[in-house]
Jmol script that loads the backbone (N, CA, C; Angstrom):
load data "model"
ATOM      1  N   UNK A   1     -76.314  -1.350  19.784  1.00  0.00           N
ATOM      2  CA  UNK A   1     -75.702  -0.341  18.932  1.00  0.00           C
ATOM      3  C   UNK A   1     -76.722   0.071  17.867  1.00  0.00           C
ATOM      4  N   UNK A   2     -76.824   1.346  17.628  1.00  0.00           N
ATOM      5  CA  UNK A   2     -77.760   1.855  16.641  1.00  0.00           C
ATOM      6  C   UNK A   2     -77.178   1.734  15.235  1.00  0.00           C
ATOM      7  N   UNK A   3     -78.053   1.811  14.252  1.00  0.00           N
ATOM      8  CA  UNK A   3     -77.616   1.669  12.859  1.00  0.00           C
ATOM      9  C   UNK A   3     -76.601   2.744  12.485  1.00  0.00           C
ATOM     10  N   UNK A   4     -76.802   3.972  12.951  1.00  0.00           N
ATOM     11  CA  UNK A   4     -75.852   5.033  12.601  1.00  0.00           C
ATOM     12  C   UNK A   4     -74.490   4.794  13.258  1.00  0.00           C
ATOM     13  N   UNK A   5     -74.478   4.186  14.424  1.00  0.00           N
ATOM     14  CA  UNK A   5     -73.212   3.854  15.060  1.00  0.00           C
ATOM     15  C   UNK A   5     -72.470   2.785  14.253  1.00  0.00           C
ATOM     16  N   UNK A   6     -73.216   1.815  13.763  1.00  0.00           N
ATOM     17  CA  UNK A   6     -72.600   0.751  12.971  1.00  0.00           C
ATOM     18  C   UNK A   6     -72.018   1.315  11.688  1.00  0.00           C
ATOM     19  N   UNK A   7     -72.718   2.226  11.068  1.00  0.00           N
ATOM     20  CA  UNK A   7     -72.206   2.810   9.825  1.00  0.00           C
ATOM     21  C   UNK A   7     -70.945   3.627  10.090  1.00  0.00           C
ATOM     22  N   UNK A   8     -70.908   4.333  11.204  1.00  0.00           N
ATOM     23  CA  UNK A   8     -69.706   5.075  11.561  1.00  0.00           C
ATOM     24  C   UNK A   8     -68.521   4.142  11.780  1.00  0.00           C
ATOM     25  N   UNK A   9     -68.793   3.004  12.371  1.00  0.00           N
ATOM     26  CA  UNK A   9     -67.749   2.011  12.576  1.00  0.00           C
ATOM     27  C   UNK A   9     -67.262   1.449  11.245  1.00  0.00           C
ATOM     28  N   UNK A  10     -68.186   1.176  10.364  1.00  0.00           N
ATOM     29  CA  UNK A  10     -67.817   0.684   9.026  1.00  0.00           C
ATOM     30  C   UNK A  10     -66.965   1.724   8.309  1.00  0.00           C
ATOM     31  N   UNK A  11     -67.335   2.980   8.415  1.00  0.00           N
ATOM     32  CA  UNK A  11     -66.556   4.046   7.773  1.00  0.00           C
ATOM     33  C   UNK A  11     -65.129   4.089   8.329  1.00  0.00           C
ATOM     34  N   UNK A  12     -64.994   3.948   9.628  1.00  0.00           N
ATOM     35  CA  UNK A  12     -63.657   3.947  10.235  1.00  0.00           C
ATOM     36  C   UNK A  12     -62.852   2.733   9.776  1.00  0.00           C
ATOM     37  N   UNK A  13     -63.506   1.580   9.688  1.00  0.00           N
ATOM     38  CA  UNK A  13     -62.822   0.375   9.227  1.00  0.00           C
ATOM     39  C   UNK A  13     -62.298   0.534   7.800  1.00  0.00           C
ATOM     40  N   UNK A  14     -63.069   1.193   6.967  1.00  0.00           N
ATOM     41  CA  UNK A  14     -62.669   1.356   5.567  1.00  0.00           C
ATOM     42  C   UNK A  14     -61.445   2.251   5.430  1.00  0.00           C
ATOM     43  N   UNK A  15     -61.177   3.073   6.423  1.00  0.00           N
ATOM     44  CA  UNK A  15     -60.009   3.954   6.375  1.00  0.00           C
ATOM     45  C   UNK A  15     -58.729   3.266   6.837  1.00  0.00           C
ATOM     46  N   UNK A  16     -58.857   2.105   7.486  1.00  0.00           N
ATOM     47  CA  UNK A  16     -57.691   1.424   8.039  1.00  0.00           C
ATOM     48  C   UNK A  16     -56.935   0.625   6.978  1.00  0.00           C
ATOM     49  N   UNK A  17     -55.617   0.489   7.170  1.00  0.00           N
ATOM     50  CA  UNK A  17     -54.852  -0.401   6.291  1.00  0.00           C
ATOM     51  C   UNK A  17     -55.202  -1.860   6.604  1.00  0.00           C
ATOM     52  N   UNK A  18     -54.955  -2.776   5.649  1.00  0.00           N
ATOM     53  CA  UNK A  18     -55.363  -4.180   5.820  1.00  0.00           C
ATOM     54  C   UNK A  18     -54.835  -4.842   7.094  1.00  0.00           C
ATOM     55  N   UNK A  19     -53.586  -4.562   7.493  1.00  0.00           N
ATOM     56  CA  UNK A  19     -53.050  -5.208   8.694  1.00  0.00           C
ATOM     57  C   UNK A  19     -53.797  -4.776   9.958  1.00  0.00           C
ATOM     58  N   UNK A  20     -54.287  -3.549   9.972  1.00  0.00           N
ATOM     59  CA  UNK A  20     -55.069  -3.085  11.121  1.00  0.00           C
ATOM     60  C   UNK A  20     -56.453  -3.726  11.127  1.00  0.00           C
ATOM     61  N   UNK A  21     -56.998  -3.944   9.966  1.00  0.00           N
ATOM     62  CA  UNK A  21     -58.310  -4.596   9.882  1.00  0.00           C
ATOM     63  C   UNK A  21     -58.211  -6.013  10.430  1.00  0.00           C
ATOM     64  N   UNK A  22     -57.092  -6.693  10.172  1.00  0.00           N
ATOM     65  CA  UNK A  22     -56.895  -8.035  10.718  1.00  0.00           C
ATOM     66  C   UNK A  22     -56.859  -7.991  12.242  1.00  0.00           C
ATOM     67  N   UNK A  23     -56.234  -6.975  12.826  1.00  0.00           N
ATOM     68  CA  UNK A  23     -56.204  -6.831  14.287  1.00  0.00           C
ATOM     69  C   UNK A  23     -57.606  -6.594  14.847  1.00  0.00           C
ATOM     70  N   UNK A  24     -58.369  -5.756  14.162  1.00  0.00           N
ATOM     71  CA  UNK A  24     -59.737  -5.478  14.596  1.00  0.00           C
ATOM     72  C   UNK A  24     -60.561  -6.768  14.551  1.00  0.00           C
ATOM     73  N   UNK A  25     -60.385  -7.546  13.503  1.00  0.00           N
ATOM     74  CA  UNK A  25     -61.122  -8.801  13.381  1.00  0.00           C
ATOM     75  C   UNK A  25     -60.740  -9.763  14.511  1.00  0.00           C
ATOM     76  N   UNK A  26     -59.448  -9.844  14.845  1.00  0.00           N
ATOM     77  CA  UNK A  26     -59.014 -10.687  15.954  1.00  0.00           C
ATOM     78  C   UNK A  26     -59.655 -10.242  17.267  1.00  0.00           C
ATOM     79  N   UNK A  27     -59.710  -8.928  17.472  1.00  0.00           N
ATOM     80  CA  UNK A  27     -60.305  -8.407  18.704  1.00  0.00           C
ATOM     81  C   UNK A  27     -61.799  -8.718  18.769  1.00  0.00           C
ATOM     82  N   UNK A  28     -62.483  -8.600  17.643  1.00  0.00           N
ATOM     83  CA  UNK A  28     -63.911  -8.917  17.607  1.00  0.00           C
ATOM     84  C   UNK A  28     -64.125 -10.391  17.932  1.00  0.00           C
ATOM     85  N   UNK A  29     -63.281 -11.265  17.379  1.00  0.00           N
ATOM     86  CA  UNK A  29     -63.382 -12.699  17.689  1.00  0.00           C
ATOM     87  C   UNK A  29     -63.171 -12.946  19.175  1.00  0.00           C
ATOM     88  N   UNK A  30     -62.189 -12.262  19.768  1.00  0.00           N
ATOM     89  CA  UNK A  30     -61.936 -12.381  21.203  1.00  0.00           C
ATOM     90  C   UNK A  30     -63.161 -11.974  22.011  1.00  0.00           C
ATOM     91  N   UNK A  31     -63.770 -10.843  21.661  1.00  0.00           N
ATOM     92  CA  UNK A  31     -64.954 -10.368  22.397  1.00  0.00           C
ATOM     93  C   UNK A  31     -66.104 -11.359  22.282  1.00  0.00           C
ATOM     94  N   UNK A  32     -66.297 -11.919  21.108  1.00  0.00           N
ATOM     95  CA  UNK A  32     -67.376 -12.891  20.910  1.00  0.00           C
ATOM     96  C   UNK A  32     -67.140 -14.144  21.744  1.00  0.00           C
ATOM     97  N   UNK A  33     -65.906 -14.640  21.777  1.00  0.00           N
ATOM     98  CA  UNK A  33     -65.589 -15.829  22.576  1.00  0.00           C
ATOM     99  C   UNK A  33     -65.805 -15.559  24.061  1.00  0.00           C
ATOM    100  N   UNK A  34     -65.383 -14.382  24.514  1.00  0.00           N
ATOM    101  CA  UNK A  34     -65.545 -14.034  25.931  1.00  0.00           C
ATOM    102  C   UNK A  34     -67.019 -13.964  26.307  1.00  0.00           C
ATOM    103  N   UNK A  35     -67.824 -13.401  25.425  1.00  0.00           N
ATOM    104  CA  UNK A  35     -69.270 -13.319  25.705  1.00  0.00           C
ATOM    105  C   UNK A  35     -69.890 -14.706  25.777  1.00  0.00           C
ATOM    106  N   UNK A  36     -69.466 -15.610  24.885  1.00  0.00           N
ATOM    107  CA  UNK A  36     -69.987 -16.981  24.905  1.00  0.00           C
ATOM    108  C   UNK A  36     -69.585 -17.688  26.196  1.00  0.00           C
ATOM    109  N   UNK A  37     -68.329 -17.524  26.609  1.00  0.00           N
ATOM    110  CA  UNK A  37     -67.875 -18.157  27.847  1.00  0.00           C
ATOM    111  C   UNK A  37     -68.668 -17.660  29.048  1.00  0.00           C
ATOM    112  N   UNK A  38     -68.875 -16.374  29.108  1.00  0.00           N
ATOM    113  CA  UNK A  38     -69.615 -15.807  30.239  1.00  0.00           C
ATOM    114  C   UNK A  38     -71.070 -16.235  30.218  1.00  0.00           C
ATOM    115  N   UNK A  39     -71.651 -16.373  29.032  1.00  0.00           N
ATOM    116  CA  UNK A  39     -73.053 -16.763  28.916  1.00  0.00           C
ATOM    117  C   UNK A  39     -73.262 -18.202  29.379  1.00  0.00           C
ATOM    118  N   UNK A  40     -72.272 -19.062  29.152  1.00  0.00           N
ATOM    119  CA  UNK A  40     -72.404 -20.470  29.528  1.00  0.00           C
ATOM    120  C   UNK A  40     -71.997 -20.685  30.979  1.00  0.00           C
ATOM    121  N   UNK A  41     -71.329 -19.710  31.580  1.00  0.00           N
ATOM    122  CA  UNK A  41     -70.921 -19.819  32.968  1.00  0.00           C
ATOM    123  C   UNK A  41     -69.565 -20.462  33.159  1.00  0.00           C
ATOM    124  N   UNK A  42     -68.820 -20.675  32.087  1.00  0.00           N
ATOM    125  CA  UNK A  42     -67.479 -21.231  32.215  1.00  0.00           C
ATOM    126  C   UNK A  42     -66.549 -20.128  32.708  1.00  0.00           C
ATOM    127  N   UNK A  43     -65.628 -20.467  33.599  1.00  0.00           N
ATOM    128  CA  UNK A  43     -64.699 -19.434  34.066  1.00  0.00           C
ATOM    129  C   UNK A  43     -63.751 -19.009  32.947  1.00  0.00           C
ATOM    130  N   UNK A  44     -63.543 -17.747  32.855  1.00  0.00           N
ATOM    131  CA  UNK A  44     -62.616 -17.244  31.836  1.00  0.00           C
ATOM    132  C   UNK A  44     -61.202 -17.260  32.391  1.00  0.00           C
ATOM    133  N   UNK A  45     -60.213 -17.115  31.520  1.00  0.00           N
ATOM    134  CA  UNK A  45     -58.824 -17.128  31.956  1.00  0.00           C
ATOM    135  C   UNK A  45     -58.537 -16.027  32.960  1.00  0.00           C
ATOM    136  N   UNK A  46     -59.242 -14.902  32.873  1.00  0.00           N
ATOM    137  CA  UNK A  46     -58.985 -13.793  33.779  1.00  0.00           C
ATOM    138  C   UNK A  46     -59.310 -14.146  35.229  1.00  0.00           C
ATOM    139  N   UNK A  47     -60.208 -15.123  35.432  1.00  0.00           N
ATOM    140  CA  UNK A  47     -60.629 -15.456  36.783  1.00  0.00           C
ATOM    141  C   UNK A  47     -59.914 -16.664  37.354  1.00  0.00           C
ATOM    142  N   UNK A  48     -59.042 -17.298  36.610  1.00  0.00           N
ATOM    143  CA  UNK A  48     -58.324 -18.462  37.107  1.00  0.00           C
ATOM    144  C   UNK A  48     -56.996 -17.980  37.706  1.00  0.00           C
ATOM    145  N   UNK A  49     -56.821 -18.229  38.997  1.00  0.00           N
ATOM    146  CA  UNK A  49     -55.622 -17.771  39.669  1.00  0.00           C
ATOM    147  C   UNK A  49     -54.562 -18.864  39.640  1.00  0.00           C
ATOM    148  N   UNK A  50     -53.334 -18.501  39.365  1.00  0.00           N
ATOM    149  CA  UNK A  50     -52.271 -19.509  39.340  1.00  0.00           C
ATOM    150  C   UNK A  50     -51.943 -19.991  40.750  1.00  0.00           C
ATOM    151  N   UNK A  51     -51.546 -21.239  40.865  1.00  0.00           N
ATOM    152  CA  UNK A  51     -51.099 -21.768  42.151  1.00  0.00           C
ATOM    153  C   UNK A  51     -49.641 -22.171  42.008  1.00  0.00           C
ATOM    154  N   UNK A  52     -48.884 -21.886  43.036  1.00  0.00           N
ATOM    155  CA  UNK A  52     -47.460 -22.183  43.027  1.00  0.00           C
ATOM    156  C   UNK A  52     -47.160 -23.079  44.218  1.00  0.00           C
ATOM    157  N   UNK A  53     -46.534 -24.206  43.973  1.00  0.00           N
ATOM    158  CA  UNK A  53     -46.158 -25.100  45.051  1.00  0.00           C
ATOM    159  C   UNK A  53     -44.703 -24.848  45.412  1.00  0.00           C
ATOM    160  N   UNK A  54     -44.451 -24.660  46.686  1.00  0.00           N
ATOM    161  CA  UNK A  54     -43.083 -24.459  47.155  1.00  0.00           C
ATOM    162  C   UNK A  54     -42.607 -25.669  47.949  1.00  0.00           C
ATOM    163  N   UNK A  55     -43.317 -26.775  47.808  1.00  0.00           N
ATOM    164  CA  UNK A  55     -42.923 -27.993  48.502  1.00  0.00           C
ATOM    165  C   UNK A  55     -43.582 -28.119  49.863  1.00  0.00           C
ATOM    166  N   UNK A  56     -43.125 -29.098  50.613  1.00  0.00           N
ATOM    167  CA  UNK A  56     -43.702 -29.333  51.936  1.00  0.00           C
ATOM    168  C   UNK A  56     -43.149 -28.346  52.955  1.00  0.00           C
ATOM    169  N   UNK A  57     -43.927 -28.097  54.003  1.00  0.00           N
ATOM    170  CA  UNK A  57     -43.494 -27.221  55.076  1.00  0.00           C
ATOM    171  C   UNK A  57     -42.480 -27.958  55.932  1.00  0.00           C
ATOM    172  N   UNK A  58     -41.490 -27.262  56.447  1.00  0.00           N
ATOM    173  CA  UNK A  58     -40.497 -27.914  57.311  1.00  0.00           C
ATOM    174  C   UNK A  58     -41.141 -28.448  58.591  1.00  0.00           C
ATOM    175  N   UNK A  59     -40.601 -29.557  59.091  1.00  0.00           N
ATOM    176  CA  UNK A  59     -41.102 -30.126  60.344  1.00  0.00           C
ATOM    177  C   UNK A  59     -40.889 -29.123  61.471  1.00  0.00           C
ATOM    178  N   UNK A  60     -41.864 -28.985  62.321  1.00  0.00           N
ATOM    179  CA  UNK A  60     -41.739 -28.120  63.481  1.00  0.00           C
ATOM    180  C   UNK A  60     -41.897 -26.633  63.190  1.00  0.00           C
ATOM    181  N   UNK A  61     -42.278 -26.278  61.968  1.00  0.00           N
ATOM    182  CA  UNK A  61     -42.466 -24.867  61.629  1.00  0.00           C
ATOM    183  C   UNK A  61     -43.636 -24.306  62.422  1.00  0.00           C
ATOM    184  N   UNK A  62     -43.423 -23.175  63.045  1.00  0.00           N
ATOM    185  CA  UNK A  62     -44.481 -22.537  63.817  1.00  0.00           C
ATOM    186  C   UNK A  62     -44.691 -21.126  63.272  1.00  0.00           C
ATOM    187  N   UNK A  63     -45.930 -20.798  63.020  1.00  0.00           N
ATOM    188  CA  UNK A  63     -46.256 -19.451  62.554  1.00  0.00           C
ATOM    189  C   UNK A  63     -46.935 -18.629  63.649  1.00  0.00           C
ATOM    190  N   UNK A  64     -46.785 -19.068  64.886  1.00  0.00           N
ATOM    191  CA  UNK A  64     -47.334 -18.290  65.993  1.00  0.00           C
ATOM    192  C   UNK A  64     -46.575 -16.970  66.102  1.00  0.00           C
ATOM    193  N   UNK A  65     -47.301 -15.930  66.398  1.00  0.00           N
ATOM    194  CA  UNK A  65     -46.714 -14.587  66.471  1.00  0.00           C
ATOM    195  C   UNK A  65     -45.513 -14.535  67.421  1.00  0.00           C
ATOM    196  N   UNK A  66     -45.652 -15.157  68.564  1.00  0.00           N
ATOM    197  CA  UNK A  66     -44.583 -15.125  69.556  1.00  0.00           C
ATOM    198  C   UNK A  66     -43.306 -15.777  69.011  1.00  0.00           C
ATOM    199  N   UNK A  67     -43.459 -16.833  68.238  1.00  0.00           N
ATOM    200  CA  UNK A  67     -42.301 -17.518  67.672  1.00  0.00           C
ATOM    201  C   UNK A  67     -41.650 -16.673  66.578  1.00  0.00           C
ATOM    202  N   UNK A  68     -42.462 -15.930  65.830  1.00  0.00           N
ATOM    203  CA  UNK A  68     -41.937 -15.124  64.725  1.00  0.00           C
ATOM    204  C   UNK A  68     -41.296 -13.831  65.207  1.00  0.00           C
ATOM    205  N   UNK A  69     -41.953 -13.155  66.179  1.00  0.00           N
ATOM    206  CA  UNK A  69     -41.529 -11.810  66.564  1.00  0.00           C
ATOM    207  C   UNK A  69     -41.051 -11.694  68.010  1.00  0.00           C
ATOM    208  N   UNK A  70     -41.088 -12.753  68.726  1.00  0.00           N
ATOM    209  CA  UNK A  70     -40.742 -12.662  70.146  1.00  0.00           C
ATOM    210  C   UNK A  70     -41.993 -12.415  70.956  1.00  0.00           C
ATOM    211  N   UNK A  71     -41.867 -12.347  72.255  1.00  0.00           N
ATOM    212  CA  UNK A  71     -43.053 -12.204  73.115  1.00  0.00           C
ATOM    213  C   UNK A  71     -43.147 -10.844  73.778  1.00  0.00           C
ATOM    214  N   UNK A  72     -42.533  -9.827  73.172  1.00  0.00           N
ATOM    215  CA  UNK A  72     -42.574  -8.497  73.792  1.00  0.00           C
ATOM    216  C   UNK A  72     -43.833  -7.711  73.436  1.00  0.00           C
ATOM    217  N   UNK A  73     -44.790  -8.333  72.728  1.00  0.00           N
ATOM    218  CA  UNK A  73     -46.067  -7.687  72.467  1.00  0.00           C
ATOM    219  C   UNK A  73     -46.115  -6.771  71.262  1.00  0.00           C
ATOM    220  N   UNK A  74     -45.048  -6.642  70.525  1.00  0.00           N
ATOM    221  CA  UNK A  74     -45.081  -5.767  69.353  1.00  0.00           C
ATOM    222  C   UNK A  74     -45.534  -6.487  68.137  1.00  0.00           C
TER     223      UNK A  74
END
end "model"
wireframe off; spacefill off
backbone 0.3
color backbone group
């Protein structure tokens, strides 16, 4: 970011009410943490997929196409 861009950002910040400045500060902290995580190679929360267990599969369960849809070829 160039110096003139930073000054424009500072000018915009000065126009905001205090509660909005707190939100901006929180967002900046978030961006800094995300950059640190990515730099160290730790997976971020966005890349962790949830897993859901639905229990054990029933005995004799078959997922063969013929068993699911019949054997008429469709």
